C-alpha positions as CSV (number, residue, x, y, z in Angstrom):
1,M,-70.5,63.2,-41.2
2,P,-73.9,65.1,-41.2
3,F,-77.0,63.3,-40.0
4,N,-80.7,64.0,-40.6
5,N,-82.4,65.0,-37.3
6,N,-85.6,63.3,-38.4
7,T,-84.1,59.9,-38.9
8,K,-85.4,57.0,-36.9
9,T,-82.1,56.6,-35.2
10,D,-82.0,60.2,-34.1
11,I,-85.5,60.1,-32.8
12,Q,-84.7,57.0,-30.8
13,I,-81.5,58.7,-29.4
14,R,-83.5,61.7,-28.3
15,R,-86.1,59.5,-26.6
16,F,-83.3,57.5,-25.0
17,T,-81.8,60.8,-23.8
18,F,-85.0,61.8,-22.2
19,R,-85.3,58.5,-20.4
20,I,-81.7,58.8,-19.3
21,V,-82.3,62.3,-17.9
22,I,-85.4,61.0,-15.9
23,V,-83.4,58.0,-14.7
24,F,-80.5,60.3,-13.8
25,L,-82.8,62.5,-11.8
26,L,-84.4,59.6,-10.0
27,A,-81.1,57.9,-9.4
28,I,-79.5,61.1,-7.9
29,T,-82.6,61.6,-5.7
30,V,-82.7,58.0,-4.5
31,A,-78.9,57.5,-4.3
32,T,-78.4,60.8,-2.3
33,G,-81.1,59.8,0.2
34,T,-79.7,56.3,0.6
35,I,-76.2,57.5,1.1
36,T,-77.4,60.0,3.7
37,L,-79.2,57.3,5.6
38,I,-76.2,54.9,5.4
39,L,-73.7,57.6,6.5
40,T,-75.7,58.6,9.5
41,R,-76.5,55.0,10.7
42,K,-73.7,52.7,9.7
43,S,-70.4,52.3,11.4
44,S,-67.0,52.8,10.1
45,Q,-66.4,49.1,9.8
46,E,-69.5,48.7,7.6
47,M,-68.2,51.4,5.3
48,K,-64.8,49.6,5.1
49,S,-66.5,46.3,4.2
50,K,-68.4,47.9,1.3
51,V,-65.1,49.3,-0.1
52,V,-63.4,45.9,0.2
53,N,-66.3,44.2,-1.5
54,L,-65.9,46.7,-4.3
55,I,-62.2,45.9,-4.6
56,Q,-63.1,42.2,-4.5
57,A,-65.5,42.6,-7.4
58,N,-62.8,44.4,-9.4
59,T,-60.3,41.6,-8.6
60,Q,-62.7,39.0,-9.8
61,L,-63.2,41.0,-13.0
62,Q,-59.5,41.1,-13.6
63,I,-59.2,37.3,-12.8
64,S,-61.9,36.7,-15.4
65,N,-60.0,38.7,-17.9
66,L,-56.8,36.9,-17.2
67,N,-58.5,33.5,-17.4
68,Q,-59.8,34.4,-20.8
69,Y,-56.4,35.6,-21.9
70,L,-54.6,32.5,-20.6
71,G,-57.3,30.3,-22.0
72,R,-56.8,31.7,-25.5
73,I,-53.1,30.9,-25.2
74,E,-53.9,27.3,-24.2
75,D,-56.5,26.9,-26.9
76,T,-54.1,28.2,-29.5
77,A,-51.4,25.7,-28.5
78,A,-54.0,22.9,-28.6
79,L,-54.6,23.6,-32.3
80,L,-51.4,21.5,-33.0
81,F,-53.3,18.4,-31.9
82,S,-55.7,18.8,-34.9
83,D,-53.7,16.4,-37.1
84,D,-51.5,13.4,-36.4
85,I,-48.7,14.8,-38.5
86,Y,-48.2,17.6,-36.0
87,C,-48.5,15.7,-32.7
88,E,-46.8,12.4,-33.7
89,Y,-43.7,13.7,-35.5
90,D,-40.5,13.1,-33.6
91,A,-37.4,14.9,-34.9
92,T,-35.2,12.7,-32.7
93,K,-36.2,9.5,-34.3
94,E,-33.3,7.8,-36.0
95,G,-33.3,6.3,-39.5
96,Q,-36.0,8.7,-40.9
97,D,-36.1,9.2,-44.7
98,A,-34.5,12.6,-45.3
99,F,-37.1,13.7,-47.9
100,E,-40.0,12.6,-45.8
101,K,-38.6,14.4,-42.8
102,I,-38.2,17.6,-44.8
103,Q,-41.9,17.3,-46.0
104,Q,-43.2,16.7,-42.5
105,E,-41.2,19.6,-40.9
106,T,-42.3,21.9,-43.7
107,A,-45.9,21.1,-43.0
108,I,-45.4,21.6,-39.3
109,E,-43.6,24.9,-39.8
110,K,-46.5,26.2,-42.0
111,R,-49.1,25.1,-39.4
112,L,-47.1,26.9,-36.7
113,Q,-46.9,30.1,-38.8
114,D,-50.6,30.0,-39.4
115,I,-51.4,29.5,-35.7
116,N,-48.9,32.2,-34.7
117,I,-50.8,34.8,-36.6
118,L,-53.7,34.3,-34.1
119,Q,-51.7,35.7,-31.1
120,N,-49.0,38.2,-30.5
121,F,-46.4,35.7,-29.4
122,S,-42.8,36.4,-28.9
123,D,-42.1,32.6,-29.1
124,F,-44.3,29.9,-30.6
125,G,-42.9,26.6,-31.7
126,I,-42.0,23.0,-30.8
127,V,-38.8,22.0,-29.0
128,Y,-37.6,18.3,-29.3
129,A,-35.7,16.2,-26.9
130,D,-32.4,16.8,-28.8
131,D,-33.0,20.6,-28.4
132,S,-33.9,21.0,-32.1
133,S,-36.9,23.2,-32.7
134,L,-39.5,24.2,-35.3
135,G,-41.4,27.4,-35.4
136,S,-40.6,30.8,-34.0
137,I,-38.3,30.3,-31.0
138,S,-36.8,33.8,-30.3
139,N,-33.1,34.4,-30.0
140,T,-33.7,35.6,-26.5
141,T,-35.0,32.2,-25.5
142,L,-32.3,30.2,-27.4
143,E,-29.5,32.3,-26.0
144,L,-30.4,31.3,-22.5
145,F,-29.1,27.8,-23.3
146,P,-26.0,28.2,-25.5
147,D,-24.8,24.7,-24.5
148,G,-28.1,23.0,-24.8
149,G,-30.7,22.0,-22.2
150,L,-33.7,24.0,-23.4
151,Y,-35.9,20.9,-23.7
152,A,-35.0,19.7,-20.2
153,Y,-35.7,23.2,-18.9
154,L,-39.1,23.4,-20.5
155,E,-39.9,19.8,-19.4
156,G,-39.1,20.7,-15.8
157,H,-41.9,23.3,-15.9
158,I,-44.7,20.9,-16.9
159,T,-46.4,21.0,-13.5
160,D,-49.9,19.9,-14.4
161,E,-49.5,16.1,-14.8
162,R,-53.2,15.7,-15.9
163,K,-53.0,18.2,-18.7
164,E,-49.2,17.7,-19.2
165,S,-48.7,21.5,-19.3
166,G,-47.5,24.3,-17.2
167,W,-47.2,28.1,-16.9
168,F,-44.0,29.7,-15.7
169,F,-42.1,33.0,-15.2
170,D,-38.4,33.1,-14.9
171,Y,-37.3,36.5,-13.8
172,E,-33.6,35.6,-13.5
173,R,-33.3,34.2,-17.0
174,C,-35.9,36.3,-18.9
175,Y,-37.6,39.0,-17.0
176,D,-40.0,40.4,-19.6
177,R,-42.0,37.4,-20.8
178,L,-44.3,34.6,-19.6
179,Y,-44.1,31.0,-20.9
180,Y,-46.7,28.3,-21.5
181,V,-45.5,24.7,-22.2
182,K,-47.5,21.6,-23.2
183,R,-46.3,18.2,-24.0
184,L,-46.9,17.3,-27.7
185,N,-45.6,13.8,-27.6
186,E,-43.0,11.8,-25.7
187,H,-40.1,13.8,-27.2
188,A,-41.7,17.1,-28.1
189,I,-43.0,20.1,-26.1
190,I,-45.0,23.1,-27.4
191,V,-43.8,26.4,-26.1
192,A,-45.7,29.7,-26.3
193,A,-44.3,32.9,-24.8
194,F,-45.5,36.5,-24.7
195,Y,-44.3,39.7,-23.2
196,S,-45.6,40.3,-19.7
197,R,-46.6,43.8,-20.7
198,E,-49.4,42.3,-22.8
199,L,-51.2,41.5,-19.5
200,S,-51.9,45.2,-19.1
201,Q,-55.1,44.8,-21.2
202,S,-56.5,42.4,-18.6
203,F,-56.0,44.8,-15.6
204,T,-58.8,47.4,-15.5
205,D,-58.4,50.7,-13.6
206,M,-60.9,51.3,-10.9
207,E,-61.9,55.0,-10.6
208,D,-63.9,54.5,-7.5
209,V,-60.9,53.3,-5.6
210,P,-58.1,55.9,-6.0
211,G,-54.5,54.7,-5.6
212,M,-55.3,51.0,-6.1
213,Q,-52.6,48.9,-7.7
214,S,-52.9,45.4,-9.2
215,Y,-50.3,42.6,-9.3
216,L,-50.0,39.1,-10.7
217,V,-48.2,36.5,-8.6
218,D,-47.1,33.0,-9.8
219,S,-47.3,29.8,-7.9
220,A,-43.8,30.4,-6.4
221,H,-45.1,33.8,-5.0
222,S,-42.9,35.8,-7.4
223,I,-44.5,39.0,-8.8
224,V,-45.0,38.3,-12.5
225,Y,-46.8,41.6,-13.4
226,A,-46.8,45.0,-11.7
227,E,-48.2,48.1,-13.3
228,S,-45.2,50.1,-12.2
229,G,-42.7,47.3,-12.8
230,E,-40.6,48.4,-9.8
231,I,-41.1,45.2,-7.8
232,L,-41.2,42.7,-10.7
233,G,-39.7,39.4,-9.7
234,R,-39.8,40.0,-5.9
235,N,-41.6,37.6,-3.5
236,A,-45.1,38.8,-2.7
237,E,-44.8,37.8,1.0
238,E,-41.7,40.1,1.3
239,V,-43.6,43.0,-0.2
240,W,-46.8,42.6,1.9
241,N,-45.7,41.3,5.3
242,D,-49.2,40.6,6.4
243,L,-49.6,37.8,3.9
244,P,-49.2,34.4,5.7
245,D,-48.3,31.1,3.9
246,G,-51.0,29.7,1.7
247,Y,-52.8,33.0,1.3
248,S,-55.8,32.8,-1.0
249,N,-59.2,34.5,-1.6
250,Y,-59.5,36.8,1.4
251,W,-58.9,40.4,2.4
252,I,-56.9,42.2,5.0
253,I,-57.3,45.7,6.5
254,G,-54.0,46.6,8.1
255,D,-52.7,49.9,9.4
256,K,-51.8,51.1,5.9
257,E,-53.3,49.0,3.1
258,V,-56.3,47.1,2.0
259,V,-55.2,43.9,0.2
260,V,-57.5,41.6,-1.8
261,V,-56.3,38.3,-3.3
262,G,-57.9,36.0,-5.8
263,T,-56.8,32.9,-7.7
264,C,-56.6,32.4,-11.5
265,K,-57.2,29.1,-13.4
266,N,-53.4,28.3,-13.5
267,D,-53.2,28.8,-9.7
268,W,-51.5,32.2,-10.1
269,Q,-53.0,35.0,-8.0
270,V,-54.1,38.5,-8.5
271,I,-53.4,40.9,-5.7
272,C,-55.1,44.3,-5.5
273,V,-53.7,46.8,-3.0
274,A,-55.3,50.1,-2.0
275,P,-54.1,52.7,0.6
276,E,-56.4,52.7,3.5
277,N,-55.9,56.4,4.4
278,V,-57.1,57.4,0.9
279,L,-60.1,55.1,0.9
280,F,-61.6,56.3,4.2
281,A,-60.2,59.9,4.7
282,E,-63.5,61.5,3.6
283,Q,-65.8,59.4,5.8
284,L,-66.1,61.8,8.7
285,R,-66.5,64.9,6.7
286,I,-69.1,63.3,4.4
287,T,-71.1,62.2,7.5
288,R,-71.2,65.7,9.0
289,F,-72.5,67.3,5.8
290,A,-74.7,64.5,4.6
291,I,-78.0,66.2,5.1
292,I,-76.8,69.5,3.6
293,V,-75.4,67.7,0.6
294,Y,-78.7,65.8,0.2
295,I,-80.7,69.0,-0.1
296,I,-78.1,70.6,-2.4
297,M,-77.9,67.6,-4.6
298,L,-81.6,67.5,-5.2
299,V,-81.5,71.1,-6.4
300,V,-78.4,70.5,-8.5
301,A,-79.9,67.3,-9.9
302,M,-83.1,68.9,-11.1
303,T,-81.1,71.8,-12.6
304,A,-78.6,69.5,-14.3
305,A,-81.3,67.3,-15.7
306,G,-83.0,70.2,-17.4
307,I,-79.7,71.5,-18.8
308,L,-78.6,68.0,-19.8
309,Y,-81.8,67.4,-21.8
310,S,-81.8,70.8,-23.4
311,Q,-78.2,70.5,-24.5
312,V,-78.0,66.8,-25.5
313,A,-81.4,66.4,-27.1
314,V,-81.0,69.2,-29.5
315,K,-77.4,69.3,-30.5
316,D,-76.5,67.3,-33.7
317,G,-72.8,67.3,-32.6
318,V,-73.6,65.0,-29.6
319,L,-75.7,62.7,-31.8
320,S,-72.9,62.6,-34.3
321,Q,-70.4,61.7,-31.6
322,I,-72.7,58.9,-30.3
323,R,-73.0,57.5,-33.8
324,Q,-69.3,58.0,-34.5
325,K,-68.3,55.9,-31.5
326,A,-70.9,53.2,-32.4
327,D,-70.0,52.8,-36.0
328,Y,-66.3,53.7,-36.4
329,D,-63.1,52.2,-35.3
330,Q,-61.7,54.6,-32.8
331,L,-58.0,54.2,-33.8
332,T,-58.3,54.6,-37.6
333,N,-61.6,56.4,-37.9
334,V,-62.9,54.0,-40.6
335,L,-66.0,51.9,-40.2
336,N,-65.7,49.0,-37.7
337,K,-66.3,45.5,-38.9
338,Q,-70.0,45.2,-38.0
339,S,-70.9,48.6,-39.4
340,F,-69.0,48.0,-42.6
341,R,-70.6,44.6,-43.0
342,D,-74.1,46.0,-42.5
343,L,-73.6,49.0,-44.8
344,V,-72.1,47.0,-47.7
345,D,-74.6,44.2,-47.3
346,T,-77.4,46.8,-47.7
347,K,-75.9,48.5,-50.7
348,L,-75.2,45.2,-52.5
349,G,-78.7,43.9,-51.6
350,H,-80.4,47.0,-53.1
351,A,-78.1,47.4,-56.1
352,E,-79.8,48.3,-59.4
353,E,-79.5,45.9,-62.2
354,G,-76.3,46.4,-64.3
355,T,-74.4,48.3,-61.6
356,K,-71.0,47.0,-60.8
357,H,-69.4,46.7,-57.4
358,I,-65.8,46.3,-56.3
359,C,-65.1,44.4,-53.1
360,M,-61.5,44.4,-51.9
361,M,-59.5,42.9,-49.0
362,L,-56.3,44.5,-47.8
363,D,-53.8,42.9,-45.5
364,M,-50.5,44.3,-44.2
365,D,-47.7,41.8,-44.5
366,N,-45.3,41.4,-41.5
367,F,-47.2,44.0,-39.5
368,K,-46.6,41.9,-36.4
369,M,-42.9,42.7,-36.8
370,V,-43.7,46.4,-36.4
371,N,-45.4,45.7,-33.1
372,D,-42.6,43.4,-31.9
373,T,-39.8,45.7,-33.0
374,Y,-41.1,49.2,-32.3
375,G,-44.0,48.5,-29.8
376,H,-47.8,48.7,-30.1
377,Q,-47.9,52.5,-30.0
378,E,-45.8,52.7,-33.1
379,G,-48.0,50.0,-34.6
380,D,-51.0,52.1,-34.0
381,K,-49.3,55.0,-35.9
382,F,-48.5,52.7,-38.7
383,L,-52.2,51.8,-39.1
384,E,-53.3,55.4,-38.9
385,K,-50.8,56.4,-41.7
386,S,-51.9,53.4,-43.8
387,V,-55.6,54.5,-43.7
388,V,-54.5,58.0,-44.8
389,I,-52.8,56.3,-47.9
390,F,-56.0,54.3,-48.5
391,R,-58.1,57.4,-48.6
392,E,-55.7,59.3,-50.9
393,T,-55.3,56.6,-53.5
394,L,-58.6,54.6,-53.6
395,G,-60.9,57.6,-54.4
396,S,-63.6,59.5,-52.6
397,Q,-66.3,56.9,-53.3
398,A,-64.3,54.1,-51.5
399,I,-65.9,52.9,-48.3
400,I,-63.2,51.5,-45.9
401,G,-63.7,49.2,-42.9
402,R,-61.3,47.7,-40.4
403,M,-62.0,44.0,-40.2
404,G,-59.6,43.4,-37.3
405,G,-55.9,43.9,-36.5
406,D,-54.1,44.8,-39.8
407,E,-56.9,43.6,-42.1
408,F,-59.1,46.1,-43.9
409,A,-61.9,45.9,-46.5
410,V,-62.9,48.3,-49.2
411,Y,-66.1,48.7,-51.2
412,I,-66.3,50.9,-54.3
413,P,-69.6,51.2,-56.2
414,F,-69.7,51.9,-60.0
415,E,-72.6,52.7,-62.2
416,H,-72.8,51.3,-65.7
417,E,-69.2,51.6,-66.9
418,E,-67.7,48.8,-69.0
419,E,-66.0,46.1,-67.0
420,T,-62.7,46.6,-68.7
421,V,-62.8,50.3,-67.9
422,I,-63.5,49.5,-64.2
423,R,-60.7,46.9,-64.0
424,E,-58.2,49.4,-65.5
425,E,-59.3,52.1,-63.1
426,V,-59.1,49.8,-60.0
427,A,-55.7,48.5,-61.2
428,R,-54.5,52.1,-61.5
429,R,-55.6,53.0,-58.0
430,L,-54.1,49.9,-56.5
431,D,-50.8,50.5,-58.3
432,A,-50.8,53.9,-56.8
433,L,-51.7,52.5,-53.4
434,L,-48.8,49.9,-53.4
435,A,-46.4,52.6,-54.6
436,A,-47.4,55.0,-51.9
437,F,-47.3,52.3,-49.2
438,H,-43.8,51.3,-50.3
439,K,-42.6,54.9,-50.3
440,Q,-44.2,55.7,-46.9
441,F,-43.0,52.6,-45.0
442,D,-40.0,50.9,-46.6
443,T,-37.3,53.2,-45.3
444,H,-38.6,53.6,-41.7
445,Y,-39.5,50.0,-41.2
446,E,-36.9,48.4,-43.5
447,S,-36.0,45.7,-41.0
448,C,-39.6,44.6,-40.8
449,K,-40.1,44.1,-44.5
450,V,-43.6,45.4,-44.4
451,S,-45.7,45.3,-47.5
452,L,-49.4,45.3,-48.6
453,S,-51.3,42.5,-50.3
454,A,-54.8,42.8,-51.8
455,G,-57.5,40.6,-53.2
456,I,-60.3,42.0,-55.4
457,C,-63.6,40.8,-56.8
458,L,-66.0,42.5,-59.2
459,R,-69.7,41.8,-58.7
460,I,-72.4,42.8,-61.2
461,A,-76.1,43.1,-60.1
462,G,-78.8,41.5,-62.2
463,D,-79.7,38.2,-63.8
464,G,-81.6,37.2,-60.7
465,I,-78.5,37.1,-58.6
466,K,-78.9,38.7,-55.1
467,L,-75.6,40.2,-54.1
468,G,-74.5,40.1,-50.4
469,F,-71.5,40.9,-48.2
470,E,-70.5,37.4,-47.2
471,E,-70.1,35.8,-50.6
472,S,-68.5,38.9,-52.1
473,Y,-65.8,39.2,-49.4
474,Q,-65.1,35.5,-49.4
475,M,-64.2,35.9,-53.1
476,A,-62.0,38.9,-52.3
477,D,-60.4,36.9,-49.5
478,R,-59.5,34.0,-51.8
479,A,-57.9,36.5,-54.1
480,L,-56.0,37.9,-51.2
481,Y,-54.7,34.4,-50.3
482,V,-53.4,34.1,-53.9
483,S,-51.5,37.4,-53.5
484,K,-49.9,36.2,-50.3
485,E,-49.0,32.8,-51.8
486,N,-47.4,34.4,-54.8
487,G,-44.9,36.5,-52.8
488,K,-47.0,39.4,-51.2
489,H,-47.0,43.1,-52.0
490,Q,-49.3,42.6,-55.0
491,Y,-53.0,42.3,-55.8
492,N,-55.0,39.6,-57.6
493,W,-58.5,39.4,-59.0
494,Y,-60.9,36.7,-58.0
495,E,-61.4,34.5,-61.0
496,V,-64.2,31.9,-61.2
């Protein structure tokens, strides 16, 4: 996408680039001098302490990420307490009216489905004391108890008496997923499970500490998550012999490894391990050449600063890349949510009287099944191919944005065409879109039953009405809801 070099944004970027170059030059000068001073005066143990502090900071970051992730799971489960019908219903109660029971269970099932959309769960439902269940309890979980006992098993893992909840990992029964359970009432337990590989997004790589590995350990000291997966399920104290009973929040420097441990909100622990020989091998050599490196780095820094500014400040390609990363979704290469919102809001707000504007919401039905069945990498390919179909069928004037997950929004401006003509043209494009979507995905993802639902609204500028993004896309979203309620793989217009 071409950009005008004289725009305000580009001028700001060039000014920012100049400041960065200056800061870069000063930082290199100060940092190199500081490093030289430290290397010549500080002992080996001080160097080790700094490295360990760096690992500890990374460990705390990972713990924070995990706490947020686990907190989202707990908050999602807590949504079932929003209405008495969900948290007071007891499937084991005798003498219930059959029709009323069906109504209550239908309402609970719908609520569970709505909540399940919020997270990528493998299991999410309610298990009652008679081992009956509502919601999405996977066959993998149910098959663990062919003769019953699922409720008693889950109840046995409610370890937090105050919150009446618990987290657990059972490597012997189900090695690839983690479970969260919470008591809903006297005879009902909420269960939420997700694949342990989902935790990979919470563990950040640390480039400054080569060879470092991160692990998650449960309260029984079993390794719940390992990046390599080779020691999954083993006892942490057997893997790292230096760890005594009751280990928590401290570091060890042994003959071979640096180990840092931190505790999460559910009393599970993150263990970060780095090989000592890799961390400190360069210390002596760096100390010997510190002064020489300092002088060389000053020269290189000044040269690099000049080259950096001359290259970055004048090349449109770099500016385009900066703007591309700021405004576009990196997977699908369409506008991200905020950029799409800002652009459409501006266009609607400055629309000339009489112009007509199409606002559209697109949602992929059963997309979660693609991720669950084929994996997230295949799910990403699915989204990329879908965007190609959007571009081919919706026309060159269509502006597309990814609103999150498998939900996309489309904006198409029209001039002064008749409303009937616009509706016919949009219907033609959407018919082509649904047909192309069906042709592209039905065979390959037949078991997932994927489809596409859409909601459309037509806005006309004028008559003192100020058009905006929020109201327009709320209308389109209501129409999308109608499409989903009416059987999916269809589109509906918003009607007042």
